C-alpha positions, 0 to 999 in steps of 0.5 A: 479524476482520481482512483479512490481505495481503502488501506486497512492495517487489519488490526484485531484484538480480543476486546469487547470494544472491538468488532474485529477480535480474532485473526479470522475476523480480520481476514474475513472482514477484509474480504467483506469490506473489499466486496462492499467497496466495489459495490459502492464504486470505490477503486481499490482494496489495499492492505498493510502487512506487519509481522509478529503483530495482531494485524494482517501478515501474509498477504497473498492468501488474502489478496487471492481471496479478494480477487476471487470475490471481486471483479473490478477493483484493484487489490494491493498492499501498502506495503510488504516488508521486503526484508522478510521476503524470499523474492522467488517464492514471492514472485510465484505467490504474486503471479498466482494472486494476479492471475486469480484477480484477472490482472488487478494486483497493485503490489506495494513493497518497501524496506518496512517500518518499525517492528514489533520485535528486534530484527524480525527478519532474522527469525525468517532466516535473512541476514544482511551480507557483510558490509551491508545492512537491512535496508540494502538487503530489502533492496537486494531482495527487490531487485531479484523480485523485479527481475524474475517477474519480467518472465525471462528464463534463468534456471537451467532445466533438468535434462531428465525432468519429470515432465516435459519442459519448454525450450531454453532456460526456465522462468518462475511460474506462474507468469503474470503479464504486466505485473512488473508495471504494477509494483509500487515502492513505499518511499519515506523520503524525497531521495527514496522517491527518486530511487523509486523512479530510477527502478521503474516502480510506481510511488506509494507515499503514506501519512508520514515522511521520515524527514522534515523541512519545516513546511506543512506535510502536504507540501513536503509530500508534493515536493517528494512527488515532483522529484519522483516525476522528474527522476522518472522523466530523466530515467527515460521510462516509456510509460506514465507512472502512478502515484498514491498518497494515503489520508485519514478522512472522515466526513461527519454526516451522522451522530456516530461519526461525530462521536467517533471523529468529531475531536479530530476536526482540530488535527494538525501535522506532528513532528516526532521521531521514528527509527531514531530519526525525525519524521513529519506526520500528516494530519487527519481530516474530519469534519462537516463535508463543506469544510472538508472540501475546502481543506482537501482542496488545499492539499497539494499532495492529493492534487499531485497524486492519481490515487488516494488511499483512505486509511480505515479504522477496521476494528469499527467493523465492515458496515461502519467502514463502508459508511465512511467510504460511501460518505467520501465518495458521495459528499467529497469526491464530486465536489473536489473533482475526483469523480 
């Protein structure tokens, strides 16, 4: 059994070929797709975060809106770039969104990915400290965020406050109980996955890894997951961690599916470069359901994960993306033992 959700980048473009032509379209359609996913029996609605781009950016208003419109599914991000975040303000936003959803927030965070602008975090007012770099700054922000969402007081109260204070040091409000256990780190390497485990965060692994050993992507990712689990056990954490992987999966069950994705049936892993280093990109899965069941059964990383996030082509519109989710849930999930 697996939790199955979608992951949307929220692209929009003022093109007649796109059904998502404005930022408002991207936001409102994201909410509608989450509602549709819940009605279909999916388990999660996740959203990518990019700055300075025609994509979803500030996630918390969207997450709160999805939480208010749904009742059951998990809502989350994959991922928030921590280089851009004020960790205390983010803790307030995350707590609010989690309370609105009734404790369903699953927050994916990370160092971030290649940007639309050079060092965009500097425009947001953040500079790495002396002797540090942008990656370490992201981890510093993360450590503060993880500390304050624990709910422990740390701020000295004013002796003459406008309103009465509870006794002792004050904490960030609103506090969302259990949120600390629902934080995920998007790890691009095996070593980062081990660090993630040491910090007590869940593991989120996408369709690319920023390293390559020559083995197929799914095997490299499965090794990453195993190293995460080994590090988690060595760290002595008491709870069971969660692991998600992302995949592009398109069952061809209609002529429209064939027109959009029939050519993807020959997709293969690719090796390229990202951020100046080598990377391995996982293939897309597209084809007749019977063949996809055979292909997906051989994906070792999907087998090792408890959560599968389906990347969706959001510019094809809510109805088509709901159709893709329904096809996976109906034609693939039962045959693969995911349901």
